[in-house]
C-alpha distance (Angstrom), angle and dihedral (degrees) to the residues before:
residue distance angle dihedral
M1 . . .
K2 3.82 . .
N3 3.73 89.5 .
F4 3.85 91.6 52.6
S5 3.93 90.2 48.1
F6 3.87 89.5 52.8
K7 3.80 92.2 49.5
L8 3.88 91.0 48.2
I9 3.74 91.8 50.8
I10 3.87 90.6 49.4
F11 3.83 90.0 46.8
L12 3.83 90.4 51.9
L13 3.79 92.6 46.9
I14 3.80 91.2 49.5
S15 3.85 90.1 48.6
I16 3.77 91.6 54.6
I17 3.80 91.1 48.6
L18 3.85 89.8 50.4
I19 3.81 91.7 52.6
F20 3.77 92.0 53.2
T21 3.78 95.4 42.4
Y22 3.76 98.6 41.5
N23 3.82 92.3 107.9
T24 3.85 93.0 47.8
A25 3.81 110.5 132.3
A26 3.77 94.8 -132.5
Y27 3.77 106.8 39.7
F28 3.76 124.3 176.1
K29 3.77 117.4 -157.0
A30 3.71 109.0 -153.0
E31 3.76 123.6 -154.0
E32 3.67 91.9 -156.3
Y33 3.84 123.4 35.9
R34 3.73 121.2 -138.3
P35 3.85 129.5 165.1
I36 3.86 91.2 -109.7
L37 3.81 85.3 68.6
L38 3.79 84.9 83.0
E39 3.79 89.5 70.7
I40 3.80 90.9 56.3
R41 3.85 89.5 50.3
R42 3.76 89.5 51.0
A43 3.79 90.5 52.6
E44 3.77 90.9 46.6
R45 3.76 93.0 51.3
S46 3.83 89.1 51.8
I47 3.82 91.5 53.1
R48 3.77 91.8 48.4
E49 3.80 93.0 48.3
A50 3.83 90.3 52.1
E51 3.72 94.4 45.3
N52 3.72 90.6 50.3
K53 3.72 89.7 55.2
L54 3.71 90.6 50.3
E55 3.74 90.9 50.5
Q56 3.83 90.7 50.2
A57 3.82 90.7 49.9
E58 3.74 91.3 51.8
N59 3.80 91.5 49.2
K60 3.83 89.5 52.2
F61 3.88 91.0 47.9
I62 3.81 91.8 -118.3
L63 3.84 112.6 173.4
I64 3.82 105.0 -118.1
D65 3.79 132.3 170.8
K66 3.78 100.7 -104.3
N67 3.92 91.5 -173.0
L68 3.73 91.2 54.1
T69 3.86 94.1 47.4
A70 3.81 90.3 49.3
E71 3.77 91.7 50.4
I72 3.83 92.2 50.5
Q73 3.87 92.3 45.2
A74 3.83 88.9 52.4
E75 3.82 89.4 53.6
I76 3.73 91.4 48.0
E77 3.77 92.6 50.5
E78 3.79 91.9 51.0
N79 3.76 94.3 50.5
Y80 3.74 91.9 41.9
Q81 3.85 89.5 58.1
L82 3.78 91.7 46.8
M83 3.79 89.0 52.2
I84 3.85 92.0 51.9
E85 3.75 89.9 48.6
A86 3.72 91.0 52.6
Y87 3.84 89.8 51.8
Q88 3.72 90.7 53.0
Q89 3.72 91.8 47.9
N90 3.84 93.6 47.7
N91 3.84 89.4 -119.5
D92 3.78 99.6 144.7
P93 3.89 98.7 172.1
V94 3.83 92.5 53.6
L95 3.84 89.4 45.1
K96 3.85 91.8 53.2
K97 3.81 91.2 47.1
N98 3.80 92.6 53.3
A99 3.72 92.7 42.4
D100 3.71 89.0 57.1
K101 3.82 88.9 50.3
V102 3.76 91.5 50.7
V103 3.81 92.5 50.6
E104 3.85 91.6 47.9
Q105 3.82 91.9 48.6
A106 3.82 92.1 46.1
E107 3.78 87.7 54.1
Q108 3.89 89.3 51.6
L109 3.74 87.8 49.2
A110 3.76 93.5 53.0
L111 3.83 88.2 52.2
T112 3.82 90.0 60.1
A113 3.78 89.7 61.3
V114 3.87 92.8 78.0
E115 3.75 128.4 80.1
S116 3.74 119.3 -112.0
R117 3.82 110.9 -146.9
E118 3.75 117.1 -125.3
V119 3.86 101.3 -153.6
Q120 3.76 111.3 38.1
L121 3.82 144.8 123.7
R122 3.86 106.0 -118.0
A123 3.68 109.8 -176.2
F124 3.88 145.7 152.2
W125 3.74 133.0 -162.7
L126 3.87 108.5 -114.5
D127 3.81 104.1 -148.7
S128 3.81 121.6 -146.5
R129 3.82 91.0 -117.8
T130 3.81 92.0 59.5
L131 3.81 89.4 44.2
A132 3.79 90.8 50.9
E133 3.81 92.7 49.5
A134 3.82 89.4 51.3
G135 3.86 83.6 68.4
S136 3.85 99.7 -177.3
R137 3.75 146.6 17.4
E138 3.79 89.1 -79.7
G139 3.79 91.8 55.3
I140 3.79 90.4 50.3
Q141 3.78 91.4 49.1
E142 3.86 91.0 53.8
L143 3.71 91.3 49.2
L144 3.81 95.9 46.4
D145 3.76 90.0 44.4
L146 3.85 90.0 61.7
A147 3.87 88.5 46.6
A148 3.77 92.0 49.9
Q149 3.74 95.1 46.4
A150 3.87 88.0 51.7
N151 3.87 87.5 51.1
F152 3.81 96.3 -118.8
N153 3.80 109.3 165.1
V154 3.81 104.6 -171.7
I155 3.83 134.1 39.5
F156 3.79 127.0 -168.2
P157 3.90 103.6 -154.0
E158 3.83 114.9 -166.2
I159 3.86 99.1 -120.2
Y160 3.86 103.1 156.0
F161 3.76 119.9 36.8
K162 3.81 137.9 143.9
G163 3.77 92.2 2.8
E164 3.88 92.5 -56.5
S165 3.77 139.2 84.5
I166 3.75 145.5 -154.1
I167 3.85 91.9 -115.7
P168 3.80 123.7 91.1
D169 3.81 117.9 -85.0
N170 3.77 117.5 -81.1
E171 3.84 139.4 159.9
L172 3.82 92.9 -70.5
I173 3.83 108.8 24.9
K174 3.80 133.0 49.4
Q175 3.76 117.7 -147.3
D176 3.83 119.8 -117.6
E177 3.93 107.5 -110.6
R178 3.86 90.2 -123.6
F179 3.86 89.9 70.0
K180 3.90 98.6 45.5
D181 3.81 94.2 99.2
W182 3.82 95.6 53.3
E183 3.85 110.1 116.7
E184 3.89 89.7 -150.2
D185 3.78 135.3 37.3
P186 3.82 103.5 -81.7
L187 3.87 93.9 -146.0
K188 3.75 93.9 49.2
V189 3.81 91.1 48.6
L190 3.73 90.8 49.8
I191 3.75 94.5 50.2
E192 3.82 93.3 45.4
E193 3.73 92.2 51.0
A194 3.80 95.7 42.8
Q195 3.86 90.9 50.7
Q196 3.78 89.1 54.3
R197 3.83 87.5 57.9
N198 3.88 96.7 42.2
I199 3.82 91.0 -112.7
E200 3.76 117.3 144.1
V201 3.94 117.8 -132.7
H202 3.74 116.1 -146.7
G203 3.80 109.1 -178.6
W204 3.84 112.8 -124.5
V205 3.86 107.9 -143.5
W206 3.79 129.0 178.9
V207 3.79 116.1 -126.2
F208 3.88 118.9 -176.4
N209 3.81 101.4 -4.8
E210 3.82 104.8 92.7
N211 3.76 107.0 176.8
T212 3.78 143.1 -3.3
A213 3.74 103.0 -155.9
G214 3.78 103.4 88.7
E215 3.78 92.1 -100.4
A216 3.74 143.0 68.1
G217 3.84 115.1 -66.1
P218 3.81 127.2 -146.0
I219 3.77 95.7 -73.1
L220 3.79 95.4 50.6
K221 3.72 95.0 41.8
Q222 3.77 86.6 61.7
N223 3.76 95.5 37.7
P224 3.76 110.9 26.8
E225 3.81 92.9 167.7
W226 3.74 89.0 66.2
A227 3.79 93.0 71.9
N228 3.80 122.3 121.6
K229 3.88 108.4 -132.2
N230 3.78 140.2 -163.9
R231 3.79 125.8 -131.5
A232 3.82 92.5 -83.6
G233 3.85 89.9 54.7
D234 3.84 94.3 -108.2
F235 3.74 119.4 139.1
I236 3.90 99.0 -168.2
T237 3.84 112.5 87.3
Y238 3.73 128.5 -141.7
H239 3.72 88.4 -95.5
N240 3.86 92.7 53.3
T241 3.75 93.7 -107.0
S242 3.88 126.5 134.7
W243 3.78 122.3 -149.3
L244 3.83 139.6 -160.9
S245 3.76 121.3 -122.0
P246 3.84 113.8 -104.5
A247 3.79 88.7 -158.5
R248 3.83 93.3 71.7
E249 3.72 120.9 90.1
D250 3.77 90.5 -157.1
V251 3.76 91.7 56.2
R252 3.80 91.1 51.3
K253 3.84 93.5 47.4
Y254 3.89 91.0 45.5
L255 3.81 91.4 56.9
Q256 3.79 97.2 37.8
Q257 3.83 91.7 54.1
R258 3.76 90.5 57.2
Y259 3.80 93.3 47.7
I260 3.79 90.6 48.6
Y261 3.85 89.2 51.4
L262 3.78 91.4 54.5
V263 3.75 93.2 49.5
E264 3.75 94.6 45.5
N265 3.74 95.1 48.5
Y266 3.86 104.0 35.9
D267 3.80 130.3 53.2
L268 3.80 93.7 -120.6
D269 3.83 121.2 169.1
G270 3.75 91.8 -152.8
I271 3.83 150.8 -17.1
N272 3.72 122.2 -116.5
L273 3.85 114.8 -158.7
D274 3.73 117.2 -149.1
Y275 3.85 127.8 -173.2
I276 3.72 89.9 19.0
R277 3.85 91.4 157.2
Y278 3.76 145.7 53.5
P279 3.83 119.7 -72.6
D280 3.76 108.7 -77.6
E281 3.88 94.0 -143.8
Y282 3.83 96.6 121.7
H283 3.76 130.5 -16.8
G284 3.93 106.5 -64.2
S285 3.79 94.6 -23.0
F286 3.85 94.0 142.7
G287 3.84 133.7 57.4
Y288 3.72 98.7 76.6
D289 3.81 97.1 121.2
Q290 3.78 116.4 124.3
K291 3.88 97.5 -100.6
N292 3.79 92.8 49.5
I293 3.81 91.3 52.6
E294 3.77 95.6 43.2
L295 3.80 92.4 53.7
F296 3.76 93.2 47.2
I297 3.76 94.4 48.8
E298 3.80 89.5 47.5
K299 3.78 90.6 51.1
T300 3.85 100.0 42.5
G301 3.76 109.4 8.7
I302 3.86 89.1 -123.6
N303 3.82 122.0 124.2
P304 3.85 107.2 -138.5
F305 3.81 90.3 -142.5
N306 3.83 90.1 64.7
I307 3.83 95.5 51.2
E308 3.81 118.3 116.3
D309 3.78 126.0 -149.3
N310 3.75 119.9 -89.3
T311 3.82 98.1 15.4
E312 3.77 134.7 124.0
A313 3.80 88.7 -107.5
E314 3.78 91.1 57.2
T315 3.80 89.2 54.4
Q316 3.81 91.0 49.6
W317 3.82 88.2 50.7
N318 3.78 91.4 49.9
R319 3.80 95.0 47.0
F320 3.80 89.5 47.2
R321 3.74 93.4 55.9
E322 3.78 89.7 43.9
S323 3.79 90.5 53.8
L324 3.87 91.2 55.7
I325 3.83 91.1 57.2
T326 3.75 90.7 46.1
K327 3.78 89.7 51.2
M328 3.75 89.8 54.7
V329 3.79 91.5 52.6
R330 3.78 93.6 45.1
E331 3.79 95.7 48.8
T332 3.80 93.8 42.9
A333 3.82 91.9 51.4
Q334 3.73 92.5 50.0
L335 3.78 95.0 47.1
L336 3.84 94.7 47.1
R337 3.82 93.8 44.5
E338 3.86 89.5 53.1
V339 3.88 85.4 60.1
D340 3.77 95.5 42.3
P341 3.82 118.6 8.4
D342 3.84 91.9 -168.9
L343 3.81 94.0 53.6
K344 3.76 111.7 125.1
L345 3.81 113.2 -134.8
S346 3.82 125.3 -157.1
A347 3.84 140.8 160.5
D348 3.74 136.4 -149.9
V349 3.78 106.0 -126.8
L350 3.73 141.5 178.8
P351 3.81 111.1 -95.4
G352 3.79 118.3 -105.9
L353 3.86 119.5 44.2
T354 3.73 94.8 -127.8
E355 3.83 94.3 40.6
A356 3.79 92.3 51.6
R357 3.76 92.1 53.7
Y358 3.77 93.0 46.8
R359 3.78 97.3 45.5
S360 3.79 103.9 37.2
M361 3.79 111.7 4.8
Q362 3.71 89.7 -108.0
D363 3.94 111.2 149.0
W364 3.73 95.5 -177.8
G365 3.82 94.0 156.0
L366 3.75 88.0 64.8
W367 3.79 91.0 48.8
L368 3.84 90.6 58.1
E369 3.80 95.5 42.0
E370 3.77 92.0 51.4
G371 3.84 91.8 46.6
Y372 3.81 94.5 -119.8
L373 3.79 86.6 130.3
D374 3.87 134.0 32.7
F375 3.79 94.5 -145.8
V376 3.80 143.5 -19.3
L377 3.74 133.6 -133.4
P378 3.86 109.2 -143.8
M379 3.83 108.5 -152.9
T380 3.80 95.2 -126.3
Y381 3.72 92.8 175.3
T382 3.75 110.8 167.5
E383 3.76 145.3 123.1
N384 3.78 91.5 -148.8
M385 3.82 98.1 87.0
F386 3.79 100.2 171.0
S387 3.82 100.9 54.9
E388 3.86 116.1 19.6
L389 3.78 98.7 33.7
E390 3.76 93.8 48.1
R391 3.77 94.0 41.5
W392 3.79 93.3 50.8
I393 3.76 98.2 47.2
K394 3.84 98.1 39.2
N395 3.78 93.2 47.5
D396 3.88 93.0 48.5
R397 3.71 95.2 42.8
Q398 3.86 92.7 52.3
R399 3.80 89.1 56.1
L400 3.82 100.9 42.9
S401 3.74 135.3 40.8
E402 3.76 94.9 -169.7
P403 3.90 118.3 102.1
I404 3.80 117.0 -73.3
Y405 3.89 118.6 -179.1
P406 3.79 110.2 -172.6
G407 3.79 119.3 -141.2
I408 3.83 121.2 -131.4
A409 3.82 121.5 -151.2
V410 3.75 103.4 -131.1
F411 3.82 90.9 -178.5
M412 3.86 90.0 62.9
L413 3.84 96.5 51.9
T414 3.73 144.6 71.2
E415 3.85 117.1 -131.4
T416 3.80 91.6 -98.5
Q417 3.85 91.9 48.6
L418 3.77 89.4 50.8
L419 3.71 94.5 53.6
R420 3.78 91.6 45.7
Q421 3.83 92.0 51.8
I422 3.77 92.0 49.8
E423 3.86 89.8 49.8
E424 3.87 88.2 49.8
I425 3.74 92.3 49.3
N426 3.88 90.4 46.4
A427 3.85 86.6 56.4
L428 3.84 95.1 45.1
N429 3.80 100.6 32.9
P430 3.87 110.4 10.4
N431 3.77 94.9 172.2
G432 3.79 96.6 78.2
L433 3.83 156.9 -40.8
S434 3.75 143.3 -173.0
L435 3.81 134.4 -136.4
F436 3.77 124.4 -135.3
A437 2.94 108.6 -120.3
A438 3.84 152.9 -2.5
A439 3.79 90.1 -145.5
H440 3.76 90.3 66.7
L441 3.78 99.2 39.6
K442 3.89 111.6 99.4
E443 3.70 125.6 -155.8
K444 3.85 88.7 -107.3
D445 3.87 89.7 55.0
F446 3.77 88.5 60.4
E447 3.76 93.1 46.7
V448 3.81 94.7 48.3
L449 3.82 90.5 49.9
A450 3.75 91.1 48.2
R451 3.81 91.7 53.1
G452 3.86 95.1 43.3
L453 3.80 134.1 13.1
F454 3.81 94.7 14.1
R455 3.73 94.1 36.9
E456 3.80 93.8 122.6
K457 3.77 125.3 50.6
A458 3.81 112.9 -103.1
L459 3.80 127.4 -143.5
L460 3.82 121.8 -134.5
A461 3.75 97.9 -123.9
E462 3.83 96.8 -140.4
N463 3.85 91.7 54.9
D464 3.82 98.7 63.4
K465 3.82 116.7 11.6
N466 3.78 98.1 -179.1
K467 3.84 94.7 46.8
A468 3.78 92.8 47.0
L469 3.79 94.6 49.4
N470 3.82 91.5 46.1
Q471 3.82 90.5 51.3
L472 3.81 92.3 49.7
S473 3.77 92.2 46.5
D474 3.83 91.2 48.8
G475 3.79 89.4 51.5
I476 3.77 93.8 53.5
I477 3.82 91.9 46.2
N478 3.79 89.0 51.0
R479 3.81 89.0 52.3
L480 3.76 91.0 49.4
E481 3.78 89.0 53.1
L482 3.85 90.1 54.1
I483 3.79 88.8 48.4
K484 3.79 90.9 51.4
K485 3.80 93.3 48.9
A486 3.78 88.0 53.9
D487 3.86 88.7 54.7
K488 3.80 91.0 -117.0
I489 3.78 95.9 122.9
K490 3.74 134.4 31.6
A491 3.80 117.8 -115.6
D492 3.97 91.2 -121.1
D493 3.77 91.3 48.8
K494 3.80 90.6 50.1
K495 3.81 89.2 55.0
I496 3.80 91.7 50.5
I497 3.86 91.5 50.1
E498 3.89 90.1 49.4
K499 3.80 88.6 52.9
Y500 3.86 88.8 51.9
L501 3.82 88.8 49.5
R502 3.98 90.9 53.4
E503 3.77 88.7 48.2
I504 3.87 92.2 55.7
I505 3.82 91.4 48.9
E506 3.75 94.7 46.5
S507 3.78 94.1 44.6
D508 3.78 119.5 99.4
Q509 3.76 92.5 -160.4
K510 3.82 97.9 69.4
N511 3.81 87.9 -144.4
Y512 3.79 98.4 159.4
S513 3.78 119.0 130.2
E514 3.76 134.1 155.1
E515 3.76 90.6 -110.0
N516 3.88 89.9 50.1
F517 3.80 90.1 53.9
L518 3.78 95.4 47.4
N519 3.78 92.1 47.7
Y520 3.80 88.2 49.8
L521 3.85 90.6 54.4
E522 3.80 89.9 49.8
Q523 3.84 93.3 48.7
K524 3.86 90.8 50.9
S525 3.91 90.6 44.5
I526 3.83 91.0 -122.1
T527 3.80 111.5 160.1
L528 3.85 116.1 -159.2
T529 3.77 132.3 167.8
A530 3.92 118.9 -105.1
Q531 3.80 87.9 -109.6
I532 3.80 94.1 55.6
K533 3.71 92.5 44.3
D534 3.73 89.9 53.8
V535 3.73 93.8 49.1
L536 3.86 93.1 51.9
I537 3.87 93.1 42.0
K538 3.82 89.1 57.4
D539 3.81 90.6 49.7
L540 3.77 91.6 49.2
D541 3.82 91.6 46.8
Y542 3.81 88.4 54.0
L543 3.83 91.2 49.5
N544 3.81 90.3 47.7
D545 3.81 91.4 50.7
I546 3.86 89.0 56.1
L547 3.83 91.7 43.6
T548 3.78 92.5 57.5
L549 3.82 90.3 60.9
Y550 3.80 91.9 69.0
């Protein structure tokens, strides 16, 4: 009786599985049911999910590598048949092994159903902890091999932080203790190995944040009068950080001397300014150190301690502090470009132009418009992809044409969430992004990116204009060919749109707009579905984003 009950339970369980997997693409009909059949159903579901993604990609005219997908599908079919044979031969260990292979290969197949952008900044911040743990040239080589295989083209290594650096001691900079045992100069090793892999190195340097341990760091211990303070006179923020005062010329010169030393002595491609702001604890809560107050009173005759909320005086106080941060950006850019005119300058900024000014006196839109910086990396750190991320990027992109490369907080996300955020940013801002940070990137993350979203190598647009524009043009023409094969566009109309594409690229006026394109279609009596128009508009927006860089 017990044996009959067990068989009945198994039969009912298998029946339920059969109901839910009836539509599975590859479906094995077993003559005899055993519990291991669930492994086959697991593999079949994985196949079906992957093939559904491929089908959706084709319906959206996504450019995928057909040869790669065919190769993976052949491997799946081979292992699927081996799995079935193992079931028929009652060889459960072999069945399980091949089921695992099928699931893994189906995951790889699903990764091919996304588009890999051809012109794009792909970066990650390389934190000093990860650098220290690398320990040697060999460790750096292993890390950069992963980056190169995943087709990253820029890294932002943390080279100056908390008053110390990864480089050996010199007259200006003290080396962080974690790097004392290195046989070689860590930064030189990093740059040499990155250059061999065609990866640019932009040195990530701290600006006004001085420590994160709830006490003064090395700089403030030597110069306590340099501290940025709140209304109560405290210099430690709510997040246990300490900051330097942007109002002090000696602070600015101290930092700038060290950045100049790094640029003069190392073959860096760029400098990435971090913490180039006031603390963003509460709106305008810092800036009450003596120098800040003295300068403001001298300029306006107003004592900041007497300012009331929502008054003209408060606006003046905010704009004054804003101007001090901008002054640091402007001066630093000028000094560094005198050393290296080709140096690329960037800053890590709070997302949202208005929000950054309100929270931390960071007018980064102005820095881009005035050419102080080449690009910014808004720290769009969120798990809420469909509201905050889209709002931040769309709003900022509508107001600025200069390069914006959103940052993604890897530490907040699962592997699936990470891929979805990259896909979303590729749709909203296809010209680039950066991941924070190397400490949170697992080897599997690099592998998954290499197989999917970063499958193809990407050019940095500013490094080769002709090649970048040709690649983008070829991509759009290939998409038009897919659309034609699906009978969604006439051959003559395809040629007319290709001519329009060439005119955009050859024009010096950069006069493309969505309205311009739609008017062109109307003038040429070209009728397209709303879906096809949307696909082509996104491609042309991407092209226009790159064109604005030149």
